[in-house]
PyMOL Python script that loads the backbone (N, CA, C, O; Angstrom):
from pymol import cmd

cmd.read_pdbstr("""\
ATOM      1  N   UNK A   1       0.947  -1.166  -0.011  1.00  0.00           N
ATOM      2  CA  UNK A   1       0.039   0.183   0.050  1.00  0.00           C
ATOM      3  C   UNK A   1       0.771   1.260   0.052  1.00  0.00           C
ATOM      4  O   UNK A   1       1.612   1.421   0.936  1.00  0.00           O
ATOM      5  N   UNK A   2       0.592   2.108  -0.860  1.00  0.00           N
ATOM      6  CA  UNK A   2       1.275   3.213  -1.094  1.00  0.00           C
ATOM      7  C   UNK A   2       0.327   4.461  -1.075  1.00  0.00           C
ATOM      8  O   UNK A   2      -0.420   4.697  -2.025  1.00  0.00           O
ATOM      9  N   UNK A   3       0.391   5.330   0.159  1.00  0.00           N
ATOM     10  CA  UNK A   3      -0.296   6.462   0.285  1.00  0.00           C
ATOM     11  C   UNK A   3       0.370   7.792  -0.195  1.00  0.00           C
ATOM     12  O   UNK A   3       1.368   8.308   0.307  1.00  0.00           O
ATOM     13  N   UNK A   4      -0.314   8.230  -1.196  1.00  0.00           N
ATOM     14  CA  UNK A   4       0.399   9.738  -1.632  1.00  0.00           C
ATOM     15  C   UNK A   4      -0.451  10.944  -1.337  1.00  0.00           C
ATOM     16  O   UNK A   4      -1.552  11.179  -1.837  1.00  0.00           O
ATOM     17  N   UNK A   5       0.197  11.678  -0.464  1.00  0.00           N
ATOM     18  CA  UNK A   5      -0.659  12.891   0.093  1.00  0.00           C
ATOM     19  C   UNK A   5       0.354  14.178  -0.519  1.00  0.00           C
ATOM     20  O   UNK A   5       1.553  14.320  -0.275  1.00  0.00           O
ATOM     21  N   UNK A   6      -0.397  14.938  -1.268  1.00  0.00           N
ATOM     22  CA  UNK A   6       0.318  16.136  -1.869  1.00  0.00           C
ATOM     23  C   UNK A   6       0.430  17.106  -0.662  1.00  0.00           C
ATOM     24  O   UNK A   6      -0.222  16.918   0.365  1.00  0.00           O
ATOM     25  N   UNK A   7       1.263  18.127  -0.820  1.00  0.00           N
ATOM     26  CA  UNK A   7       1.640  19.045   0.243  1.00  0.00           C
ATOM     27  C   UNK A   7       0.413  19.915   0.642  1.00  0.00           C
ATOM     28  O   UNK A   7       0.370  20.231   1.831  1.00  0.00           O
ATOM     29  N   UNK A   8      -0.440  20.285  -0.044  1.00  0.00           N
ATOM     30  CA  UNK A   8      -1.594  20.968   0.194  1.00  0.00           C
ATOM     31  C   UNK A   8      -2.678  20.342   1.205  1.00  0.00           C
ATOM     32  O   UNK A   8      -3.269  21.040   2.029  1.00  0.00           O
ATOM     33  N   UNK A   9      -2.891  18.896   1.054  1.00  0.00           N
ATOM     34  CA  UNK A   9      -3.671  18.091   1.570  1.00  0.00           C
ATOM     35  C   UNK A   9      -2.921  17.807   2.990  1.00  0.00           C
ATOM     36  O   UNK A   9      -3.618  17.784   4.005  1.00  0.00           O
ATOM     37  N   UNK A  10      -1.613  17.604   3.077  1.00  0.00           N
ATOM     38  CA  UNK A  10      -0.925  17.326   4.325  1.00  0.00           C
ATOM     39  C   UNK A  10      -1.083  18.584   5.139  1.00  0.00           C
ATOM     40  O   UNK A  10      -1.404  18.503   6.325  1.00  0.00           O
ATOM     41  N   UNK A  11      -0.879  19.707   4.572  1.00  0.00           N
ATOM     42  CA  UNK A  11      -1.140  20.890   5.487  1.00  0.00           C
ATOM     43  C   UNK A  11      -2.547  21.178   5.985  1.00  0.00           C
ATOM     44  O   UNK A  11      -2.731  21.609   7.124  1.00  0.00           O
ATOM     45  N   UNK A  12      -3.404  20.973   5.253  1.00  0.00           N
ATOM     46  CA  UNK A  12      -4.837  20.951   5.543  1.00  0.00           C
ATOM     47  C   UNK A  12      -5.103  19.927   6.718  1.00  0.00           C
ATOM     48  O   UNK A  12      -5.826  20.322   7.633  1.00  0.00           O
ATOM     49  N   UNK A  13      -4.616  18.726   6.774  1.00  0.00           N
ATOM     50  CA  UNK A  13      -4.813  17.708   7.807  1.00  0.00           C
ATOM     51  C   UNK A  13      -3.963  18.218   8.903  1.00  0.00           C
ATOM     52  O   UNK A  13      -4.475  18.147  10.020  1.00  0.00           O
ATOM     53  N   UNK A  14      -2.809  18.702   8.826  1.00  0.00           N
ATOM     54  CA  UNK A  14      -2.020  19.157   9.801  1.00  0.00           C
ATOM     55  C   UNK A  14      -2.905  20.336  10.565  1.00  0.00           C
ATOM     56  O   UNK A  14      -3.074  20.239  11.780  1.00  0.00           O
ATOM     57  N   UNK A  15      -3.364  21.247   9.962  1.00  0.00           N
ATOM     58  CA  UNK A  15      -4.175  22.367  10.407  1.00  0.00           C
ATOM     59  C   UNK A  15      -5.471  21.967  11.114  1.00  0.00           C
ATOM     60  O   UNK A  15      -5.796  22.400  12.219  1.00  0.00           O
ATOM     61  N   UNK A  16      -6.213  21.070  10.356  1.00  0.00           N
ATOM     62  CA  UNK A  16      -7.307  20.352  11.128  1.00  0.00           C
ATOM     63  C   UNK A  16      -7.122  19.708  12.355  1.00  0.00           C
ATOM     64  O   UNK A  16      -7.906  19.786  13.301  1.00  0.00           O
ATOM     65  N   UNK A  17      -5.916  18.971  12.330  1.00  0.00           N
ATOM     66  CA  UNK A  17      -5.626  18.194  13.572  1.00  0.00           C
ATOM     67  C   UNK A  17      -5.272  19.279  14.695  1.00  0.00           C
ATOM     68  O   UNK A  17      -5.871  19.217  15.769  1.00  0.00           O
ATOM     69  N   UNK A  18      -4.307  20.278  14.471  1.00  0.00           N
ATOM     70  CA  UNK A  18      -3.840  21.204  15.398  1.00  0.00           C
ATOM     71  C   UNK A  18      -5.107  21.950  15.866  1.00  0.00           C
ATOM     72  O   UNK A  18      -5.260  22.024  17.086  1.00  0.00           O
ATOM     73  N   UNK A  19      -5.851  22.401  15.228  1.00  0.00           N
ATOM     74  CA  UNK A  19      -7.031  23.271  15.497  1.00  0.00           C
ATOM     75  C   UNK A  19      -8.042  22.355  16.427  1.00  0.00           C
ATOM     76  O   UNK A  19      -8.611  22.828  17.410  1.00  0.00           O
ATOM     77  N   UNK A  20      -8.187  21.069  16.023  1.00  0.00           N
ATOM     78  CA  UNK A  20      -9.053  20.117  16.930  1.00  0.00           C
ATOM     79  C   UNK A  20      -8.432  19.866  18.330  1.00  0.00           C
ATOM     80  O   UNK A  20      -9.130  19.633  19.317  1.00  0.00           O
ATOM     81  N   UNK A  21      -7.128  19.927  18.355  1.00  0.00           N
ATOM     82  CA  UNK A  21      -6.470  19.708  19.554  1.00  0.00           C
ATOM     83  C   UNK A  21      -6.396  20.809  20.474  1.00  0.00           C
ATOM     84  O   UNK A  21      -6.396  20.622  21.690  1.00  0.00           O
ATOM     85  N   UNK A  22      -6.322  22.142  19.859  1.00  0.00           N
ATOM     86  CA  UNK A  22      -6.702  23.399  20.665  1.00  0.00           C
ATOM     87  C   UNK A  22      -7.986  23.496  21.094  1.00  0.00           C
ATOM     88  O   UNK A  22      -8.171  23.962  22.218  1.00  0.00           O
ATOM     89  N   UNK A  23      -9.193  23.049  20.236  1.00  0.00           N
ATOM     90  CA  UNK A  23     -10.390  23.166  20.747  1.00  0.00           C
ATOM     91  C   UNK A  23     -10.667  22.205  21.950  1.00  0.00           C
ATOM     92  O   UNK A  23     -11.400  22.522  22.887  1.00  0.00           O
ATOM     93  N   UNK A  24      -9.991  20.954  21.842  1.00  0.00           N
ATOM     94  CA  UNK A  24     -10.158  20.128  22.915  1.00  0.00           C
ATOM     95  C   UNK A  24      -9.606  20.589  24.303  1.00  0.00           C
ATOM     96  O   UNK A  24     -10.177  20.462  25.386  1.00  0.00           O
ATOM     97  N   UNK A  25      -8.374  21.153  24.061  1.00  0.00           N
ATOM     98  CA  UNK A  25      -7.701  21.553  25.323  1.00  0.00           C
ATOM     99  C   UNK A  25      -8.489  22.859  25.958  1.00  0.00           C
ATOM    100  O   UNK A  25      -8.542  23.083  27.167  1.00  0.00           O
ATOM    101  N   UNK A  26      -9.030  23.600  25.039  1.00  0.00           N
ATOM    102  CA  UNK A  26      -9.946  24.826  25.620  1.00  0.00           C
ATOM    103  C   UNK A  26     -11.237  24.211  26.426  1.00  0.00           C
ATOM    104  O   UNK A  26     -11.689  24.712  27.456  1.00  0.00           O
ATOM    105  N   UNK A  27     -11.664  23.240  25.891  1.00  0.00           N
ATOM    106  CA  UNK A  27     -12.842  22.647  26.464  1.00  0.00           C
ATOM    107  C   UNK A  27     -12.656  21.993  27.758  1.00  0.00           C
ATOM    108  O   UNK A  27     -13.462  22.049  28.687  1.00  0.00           O
ATOM    109  N   UNK A  28     -11.634  21.421  27.756  1.00  0.00           N
ATOM    110  CA  UNK A  28     -11.092  20.678  28.978  1.00  0.00           C
ATOM    111  C   UNK A  28     -10.774  21.730  30.148  1.00  0.00           C
ATOM    112  O   UNK A  28     -11.030  21.419  31.311  1.00  0.00           O
ATOM    113  N   UNK A  29     -10.218  22.973  29.835  1.00  0.00           N
ATOM    114  CA  UNK A  29      -9.740  23.876  30.617  1.00  0.00           C
ATOM    115  C   UNK A  29     -11.125  24.736  31.176  1.00  0.00           C
ATOM    116  O   UNK A  29     -11.176  25.241  32.297  1.00  0.00           O
ATOM    117  N   UNK A  30     -11.994  24.783  30.384  1.00  0.00           N
ATOM    118  CA  UNK A  30     -13.258  25.361  30.833  1.00  0.00           C
ATOM    119  C   UNK A  30     -13.963  24.395  31.876  1.00  0.00           C
ATOM    120  O   UNK A  30     -14.531  24.884  32.854  1.00  0.00           O
ATOM    121  N   UNK A  31     -13.931  23.175  31.692  1.00  0.00           N
ATOM    122  CA  UNK A  31     -14.557  22.178  32.604  1.00  0.00           C
ATOM    123  C   UNK A  31     -13.927  22.229  33.883  1.00  0.00           C
ATOM    124  O   UNK A  31     -14.544  22.187  34.947  1.00  0.00           O
ATOM    125  N   UNK A  32     -12.395  22.340  33.736  1.00  0.00           N
ATOM    126  CA  UNK A  32     -11.747  22.247  35.100  1.00  0.00           C
ATOM    127  C   UNK A  32     -11.886  23.635  35.679  1.00  0.00           C
ATOM    128  O   UNK A  32     -12.003  23.612  36.904  1.00  0.00           O
ATOM    129  N   UNK A  33     -11.902  24.654  35.216  1.00  0.00           N
ATOM    130  CA  UNK A  33     -12.220  25.975  35.575  1.00  0.00           C
ATOM    131  C   UNK A  33     -13.584  25.914  36.369  1.00  0.00           C
ATOM    132  O   UNK A  33     -13.607  26.238  37.557  1.00  0.00           O
ATOM    133  N   UNK A  34     -14.549  25.558  35.804  1.00  0.00           N
ATOM    134  CA  UNK A  34     -15.980  25.550  36.358  1.00  0.00           C
ATOM    135  C   UNK A  34     -16.051  24.468  37.559  1.00  0.00           C
ATOM    136  O   UNK A  34     -16.956  24.598  38.383  1.00  0.00           O
ATOM    137  N   UNK A  35     -15.219  23.511  37.674  1.00  0.00           N
ATOM    138  CA  UNK A  35     -15.237  22.505  38.614  1.00  0.00           C
ATOM    139  C   UNK A  35     -14.400  23.048  39.931  1.00  0.00           C
ATOM    140  O   UNK A  35     -14.677  22.791  41.102  1.00  0.00           O
ATOM    141  N   UNK A  36     -13.411  23.787  39.496  1.00  0.00           N
ATOM    142  CA  UNK A  36     -12.481  24.255  40.696  1.00  0.00           C
ATOM    143  C   UNK A  36     -12.912  25.442  41.266  1.00  0.00           C
ATOM    144  O   UNK A  36     -12.839  25.594  42.485  1.00  0.00           O
ATOM    145  N   UNK A  37     -13.393  26.382  40.467  1.00  0.00           N
ATOM    146  CA  UNK A  37     -13.778  27.660  41.341  1.00  0.00           C
ATOM    147  C   UNK A  37     -15.215  27.530  41.726  1.00  0.00           C
ATOM    148  O   UNK A  37     -16.049  26.925  41.053  1.00  0.00           O
ATOM    149  N   UNK A  38     -15.473  28.211  42.990  1.00  0.00           N
ATOM    150  CA  UNK A  38     -16.534  28.394  43.580  1.00  0.00           C
ATOM    151  C   UNK A  38     -16.870  29.642  44.276  1.00  0.00           C
ATOM    152  O   UNK A  38     -16.000  30.344  44.792  1.00  0.00           O
ATOM    153  N   UNK A  39     -18.168  29.939  44.299  1.00  0.00           N
ATOM    154  CA  UNK A  39     -18.439  31.245  44.891  1.00  0.00           C
ATOM    155  C   UNK A  39     -19.014  31.003  46.238  1.00  0.00           C
ATOM    156  O   UNK A  39     -19.702  30.027  46.538  1.00  0.00           O
ATOM    157  N   UNK A  40     -18.638  32.073  47.101  1.00  0.00           N
ATOM    158  CA  UNK A  40     -19.101  31.910  48.511  1.00  0.00           C
ATOM    159  C   UNK A  40     -20.565  32.423  48.443  1.00  0.00           C
ATOM    160  O   UNK A  40     -20.817  33.421  47.768  1.00  0.00           O
ATOM    161  N   UNK A  41     -21.489  31.798  49.095  1.00  0.00           N
ATOM    162  CA  UNK A  41     -23.033  32.150  49.122  1.00  0.00           C
ATOM    163  C   UNK A  41     -23.188  32.971  50.153  1.00  0.00           C
ATOM    164  O   UNK A  41     -22.888  32.502  51.251  1.00  0.00           O
ATOM    165  N   UNK A  42     -23.571  34.061  50.109  1.00  0.00           N
ATOM    166  CA  UNK A  42     -23.710  35.184  51.094  1.00  0.00           C
ATOM    167  C   UNK A  42     -24.845  34.854  52.047  1.00  0.00           C
ATOM    168  O   UNK A  42     -24.888  35.353  53.171  1.00  0.00           O
ATOM    169  N   UNK A  43     -25.786  33.993  51.585  1.00  0.00           N
ATOM    170  CA  UNK A  43     -26.907  33.819  52.284  1.00  0.00           C
ATOM    171  C   UNK A  43     -26.794  32.742  53.282  1.00  0.00           C
ATOM    172  O   UNK A  43     -27.534  32.595  54.254  1.00  0.00           O
ATOM    173  N   UNK A  44     -25.522  31.802  52.852  1.00  0.00           N
ATOM    174  CA  UNK A  44     -25.290  30.740  53.887  1.00  0.00           C
ATOM    175  C   UNK A  44     -24.094  30.981  54.642  1.00  0.00           C
ATOM    176  O   UNK A  44     -23.551  30.071  55.268  1.00  0.00           O
ATOM    177  N   UNK A  45     -23.569  32.377  54.614  1.00  0.00           N
ATOM    178  CA  UNK A  45     -22.473  32.806  55.455  1.00  0.00           C
ATOM    179  C   UNK A  45     -23.043  33.453  56.700  1.00  0.00           C
ATOM    180  O   UNK A  45     -23.807  34.407  56.551  1.00  0.00           O
ATOM    181  N   UNK A  46     -22.726  32.998  57.980  1.00  0.00           N
ATOM    182  CA  UNK A  46     -23.255  33.184  59.327  1.00  0.00           C
ATOM    183  C   UNK A  46     -22.206  33.722  60.174  1.00  0.00           C
ATOM    184  O   UNK A  46     -21.036  33.433  59.924  1.00  0.00           O
ATOM    185  N   UNK A  47     -22.495  34.449  61.117  1.00  0.00           N
ATOM    186  CA  UNK A  47     -21.625  35.106  62.142  1.00  0.00           C
ATOM    187  C   UNK A  47     -22.187  34.814  63.646  1.00  0.00           C
ATOM    188  O   UNK A  47     -23.307  35.304  63.787  1.00  0.00           O
ATOM    189  N   UNK A  48     -21.781  34.258  64.610  1.00  0.00           N
ATOM    190  CA  UNK A  48     -22.192  33.968  65.815  1.00  0.00           C
ATOM    191  C   UNK A  48     -22.277  35.315  66.628  1.00  0.00           C
ATOM    192  O   UNK A  48     -21.298  36.062  66.611  1.00  0.00           O
ATOM    193  N   UNK A  49     -23.325  35.632  67.288  1.00  0.00           N
ATOM    194  CA  UNK A  49     -23.554  36.978  68.029  1.00  0.00           C
ATOM    195  C   UNK A  49     -22.793  36.877  69.383  1.00  0.00           C
ATOM    196  O   UNK A  49     -22.370  37.841  70.021  1.00  0.00           O
ATOM    197  N   UNK A  50     -22.672  35.439  69.758  1.00  0.00           N
ATOM    198  CA  UNK A  50     -21.801  35.326  71.096  1.00  0.00           C
ATOM    199  C   UNK A  50     -20.346  35.192  71.007  1.00  0.00           C
ATOM    200  O   UNK A  50     -19.696  35.953  71.724  1.00  0.00           O
ATOM    201  N   UNK A  51     -19.749  34.417  70.304  1.00  0.00           N
ATOM    202  CA  UNK A  51     -18.265  34.042  70.189  1.00  0.00           C
ATOM    203  C   UNK A  51     -17.729  34.876  68.812  1.00  0.00           C
ATOM    204  O   UNK A  51     -16.512  35.052  68.751  1.00  0.00           O
ATOM    205  N   UNK A  52     -18.414  35.306  67.900  1.00  0.00           N
ATOM    206  CA  UNK A  52     -17.871  35.942  66.820  1.00  0.00           C
ATOM    207  C   UNK A  52     -17.391  35.052  65.674  1.00  0.00           C
ATOM    208  O   UNK A  52     -16.772  35.572  64.746  1.00  0.00           O
ATOM    209  N   UNK A  53     -17.635  33.774  65.685  1.00  0.00           N
ATOM    210  CA  UNK A  53     -17.036  32.870  64.740  1.00  0.00           C
ATOM    211  C   UNK A  53     -18.021  33.033  63.511  1.00  0.00           C
ATOM    212  O   UNK A  53     -19.246  33.137  63.556  1.00  0.00           O
ATOM    213  N   UNK A  54     -17.230  33.030  62.454  1.00  0.00           N
ATOM    214  CA  UNK A  54     -17.868  33.062  61.051  1.00  0.00           C
ATOM    215  C   UNK A  54     -18.023  31.571  60.516  1.00  0.00           C
ATOM    216  O   UNK A  54     -17.033  30.847  60.626  1.00  0.00           O
ATOM    217  N   UNK A  55     -19.030  31.118  60.020  1.00  0.00           N
ATOM    218  CA  UNK A  55     -19.327  29.737  59.502  1.00  0.00           C
ATOM    219  C   UNK A  55     -20.374  29.794  58.284  1.00  0.00           C
ATOM    220  O   UNK A  55     -21.108  30.743  58.010  1.00  0.00           O
ATOM    221  N   UNK A  56     -20.277  28.590  57.631  1.00  0.00           N
ATOM    222  CA  UNK A  56     -21.216  28.600  56.556  1.00  0.00           C
ATOM    223  C   UNK A  56     -22.176  27.440  56.982  1.00  0.00           C
ATOM    224  O   UNK A  56     -21.815  26.371  57.473  1.00  0.00           O
ATOM    225  N   UNK A  57     -23.652  27.886  56.672  1.00  0.00           N
ATOM    226  CA  UNK A  57     -24.571  26.907  57.074  1.00  0.00           C
ATOM    227  C   UNK A  57     -24.548  26.028  55.770  1.00  0.00           C
ATOM    228  O   UNK A  57     -24.355  26.538  54.666  1.00  0.00           O
ATOM    229  N   UNK A  58     -24.768  24.594  55.964  1.00  0.00           N
ATOM    230  CA  UNK A  58     -24.650  23.665  55.088  1.00  0.00           C
ATOM    231  C   UNK A  58     -26.004  23.736  54.432  1.00  0.00           C
ATOM    232  O   UNK A  58     -27.034  24.196  54.925  1.00  0.00           O
ATOM    233  N   UNK A  59     -25.822  23.160  53.142  1.00  0.00           N
ATOM    234  CA  UNK A  59     -27.121  23.103  52.258  1.00  0.00           C
ATOM    235  C   UNK A  59     -28.358  22.288  52.931  1.00  0.00           C
ATOM    236  O   UNK A  59     -28.223  21.229  53.544  1.00  0.00           O
ATOM    237  N   UNK A  60     -29.372  22.849  52.749  1.00  0.00           N
ATOM    238  CA  UNK A  60     -30.654  22.244  53.203  1.00  0.00           C
ATOM    239  C   UNK A  60     -30.618  22.157  54.945  1.00  0.00           C
ATOM    240  O   UNK A  60     -31.467  21.503  55.550  1.00  0.00           O
ATOM    241  N   UNK A  61     -29.569  22.873  55.618  1.00  0.00           N
ATOM    242  CA  UNK A  61     -29.791  22.867  57.056  1.00  0.00           C
ATOM    243  C   UNK A  61     -30.373  23.901  57.570  1.00  0.00           C
ATOM    244  O   UNK A  61     -29.943  25.027  57.318  1.00  0.00           O
ATOM    245  N   UNK A  62     -31.620  23.672  58.506  1.00  0.00           N
ATOM    246  CA  UNK A  62     -32.398  24.687  58.927  1.00  0.00           C
ATOM    247  C   UNK A  62     -31.814  25.310  60.235  1.00  0.00           C
ATOM    248  O   UNK A  62     -32.265  26.393  60.607  1.00  0.00           O
ATOM    249  N   UNK A  63     -30.930  24.746  60.882  1.00  0.00           N
ATOM    250  CA  UNK A  63     -30.361  25.315  62.145  1.00  0.00           C
ATOM    251  C   UNK A  63     -29.295  26.355  61.832  1.00  0.00           C
ATOM    252  O   UNK A  63     -28.322  26.097  61.123  1.00  0.00           O
ATOM    253  N   UNK A  64     -29.513  27.509  62.375  1.00  0.00           N
ATOM    254  CA  UNK A  64     -28.656  28.671  62.130  1.00  0.00           C
ATOM    255  C   UNK A  64     -27.984  28.951  63.629  1.00  0.00           C
ATOM    256  O   UNK A  64     -27.986  30.099  64.074  1.00  0.00           O
ATOM    257  N   UNK A  65     -27.495  28.011  64.273  1.00  0.00           N
ATOM    258  CA  UNK A  65     -26.672  27.976  65.512  1.00  0.00           C
ATOM    259  C   UNK A  65     -25.300  27.827  65.151  1.00  0.00           C
ATOM    260  O   UNK A  65     -24.925  27.346  64.081  1.00  0.00           O
ATOM    261  N   UNK A  66     -24.453  28.306  66.184  1.00  0.00           N
ATOM    262  CA  UNK A  66     -22.960  28.188  66.096  1.00  0.00           C
ATOM    263  C   UNK A  66     -22.684  27.001  66.239  1.00  0.00           C
ATOM    264  O   UNK A  66     -23.252  26.433  67.172  1.00  0.00           O
ATOM    265  N   UNK A  67     -21.902  26.346  65.541  1.00  0.00           N
ATOM    266  CA  UNK A  67     -21.221  24.905  65.755  1.00  0.00           C
ATOM    267  C   UNK A  67     -20.420  24.956  66.907  1.00  0.00           C
ATOM    268  O   UNK A  67     -20.284  23.914  67.548  1.00  0.00           O
ATOM    269  N   UNK A  68     -19.801  26.104  67.326  1.00  0.00           N
ATOM    270  CA  UNK A  68     -18.759  26.108  68.430  1.00  0.00           C
ATOM    271  C   UNK A  68     -19.583  26.340  69.757  1.00  0.00           C
ATOM    272  O   UNK A  68     -19.364  25.568  70.691  1.00  0.00           O
ATOM    273  N   UNK A  69     -20.394  27.216  69.890  1.00  0.00           N
ATOM    274  CA  UNK A  69     -21.010  27.496  71.195  1.00  0.00           C
ATOM    275  C   UNK A  69     -22.561  27.202  71.203  1.00  0.00           C
ATOM    276  O   UNK A  69     -23.115  27.135  72.300  1.00  0.00           O
ATOM    277  N   UNK A  70     -23.234  27.036  70.149  1.00  0.00           N
ATOM    278  CA  UNK A  70     -24.748  26.537  70.077  1.00  0.00           C
ATOM    279  C   UNK A  70     -25.604  27.976  70.060  1.00  0.00           C
ATOM    280  O   UNK A  70     -26.832  27.913  70.007  1.00  0.00           O
ATOM    281  N   UNK A  71     -25.002  29.134  70.100  1.00  0.00           N
ATOM    282  CA  UNK A  71     -25.619  30.321  70.296  1.00  0.00           C
ATOM    283  C   UNK A  71     -26.366  30.594  68.769  1.00  0.00           C
ATOM    284  O   UNK A  71     -26.052  30.028  67.722  1.00  0.00           O
ATOM    285  N   UNK A  72     -27.280  31.468  68.923  1.00  0.00           N
ATOM    286  CA  UNK A  72     -27.979  31.992  67.505  1.00  0.00           C
ATOM    287  C   UNK A  72     -26.972  32.805  66.806  1.00  0.00           C
ATOM    288  O   UNK A  72     -26.098  33.462  67.372  1.00  0.00           O
ATOM    289  N   UNK A  73     -27.177  32.706  65.389  1.00  0.00           N
ATOM    290  CA  UNK A  73     -26.194  33.395  64.449  1.00  0.00           C
ATOM    291  C   UNK A  73     -27.127  34.367  63.711  1.00  0.00           C
ATOM    292  O   UNK A  73     -28.355  34.314  63.772  1.00  0.00           O
ATOM    293  N   UNK A  74     -26.434  35.235  63.026  1.00  0.00           N
ATOM    294  CA  UNK A  74     -27.117  36.211  62.173  1.00  0.00           C
ATOM    295  C   UNK A  74     -26.246  36.273  60.832  1.00  0.00           C
ATOM    296  O   UNK A  74     -25.063  35.932  60.821  1.00  0.00           O
ATOM    297  N   UNK A  75     -26.839  36.674  59.851  1.00  0.00           N
ATOM    298  CA  UNK A  75     -26.111  36.800  58.532  1.00  0.00           C
ATOM    299  C   UNK A  75     -24.904  37.528  58.743  1.00  0.00           C
ATOM    300  O   UNK A  75     -24.887  38.382  59.629  1.00  0.00           O
ATOM    301  N   UNK A  76     -23.874  37.302  58.037  1.00  0.00           N
ATOM    302  CA  UNK A  76     -22.402  37.932  58.155  1.00  0.00           C
ATOM    303  C   UNK A  76     -22.683  39.180  57.024  1.00  0.00           C
ATOM    304  O   UNK A  76     -23.336  39.177  55.980  1.00  0.00           O
ATOM    305  N   UNK A  77     -21.963  40.154  57.646  1.00  0.00           N
ATOM    306  CA  UNK A  77     -22.051  41.593  57.099  1.00  0.00           C
ATOM    307  C   UNK A  77     -20.572  41.804  57.031  1.00  0.00           C
ATOM    308  O   UNK A  77     -19.885  41.686  58.046  1.00  0.00           O
ATOM    309  N   UNK A  78     -20.009  42.142  55.754  1.00  0.00           N
ATOM    310  CA  UNK A  78     -18.808  42.708  55.627  1.00  0.00           C
ATOM    311  C   UNK A  78     -18.546  43.906  56.284  1.00  0.00           C
ATOM    312  O   UNK A  78     -19.266  44.880  56.066  1.00  0.00           O
ATOM    313  N   UNK A  79     -17.610  43.965  57.059  1.00  0.00           N
ATOM    314  CA  UNK A  79     -17.339  45.229  57.992  1.00  0.00           C
ATOM    315  C   UNK A  79     -16.949  46.589  57.084  1.00  0.00           C
ATOM    316  O   UNK A  79     -16.102  46.463  56.199  1.00  0.00           O
ATOM    317  N   UNK A  80     -17.467  47.647  57.277  1.00  0.00           N
ATOM    318  CA  UNK A  80     -16.990  48.784  56.211  1.00  0.00           C
ATOM    319  C   UNK A  80     -15.881  49.619  56.988  1.00  0.00           C
ATOM    320  O   UNK A  80     -16.154  50.075  58.099  1.00  0.00           O
ATOM    321  N   UNK A  81     -14.901  49.779  56.537  1.00  0.00           N
ATOM    322  CA  UNK A  81     -13.752  50.514  56.902  1.00  0.00           C
ATOM    323  C   UNK A  81     -13.712  52.022  56.375  1.00  0.00           C
ATOM    324  O   UNK A  81     -14.136  52.428  55.293  1.00  0.00           O
ATOM    325  N   UNK A  82     -13.136  52.712  57.336  1.00  0.00           N
ATOM    326  CA  UNK A  82     -13.100  54.167  57.005  1.00  0.00           C
ATOM    327  C   UNK A  82     -11.777  54.542  56.141  1.00  0.00           C
ATOM    328  O   UNK A  82     -11.122  55.542  56.432  1.00  0.00           O
ATOM    329  N   UNK A  83     -11.471  53.820  55.225  1.00  0.00           N
ATOM    330  CA  UNK A  83     -10.041  54.003  54.495  1.00  0.00           C
ATOM    331  C   UNK A  83     -10.503  55.080  53.620  1.00  0.00           C
ATOM    332  O   UNK A  83      -9.728  55.597  52.815  1.00  0.00           O
TER     333      UNK A  83
END
""", "prot")
cmd.dss("prot")
cmd.show_as("cartoon", "prot")
cmd.util.cbc("prot")
cmd.orient("prot")
């Protein structure tokens, strides 16, 4: 078997393979980026009124008590600075 490919067809195949590899790498990077990055849910971030501990309320958990001291907690607010 003897396969003959002229230079134009060879360059076209090379270009298509290169573009396919780059597209695959881009898609894999987007999947990795979406799986690794996460955002902090402000509605789940709480602060204890008694001990000051900041913690996340787990998903579907109704209790908003501090895991450290058991006291009632309120939503966390970012402190404003006078800078």
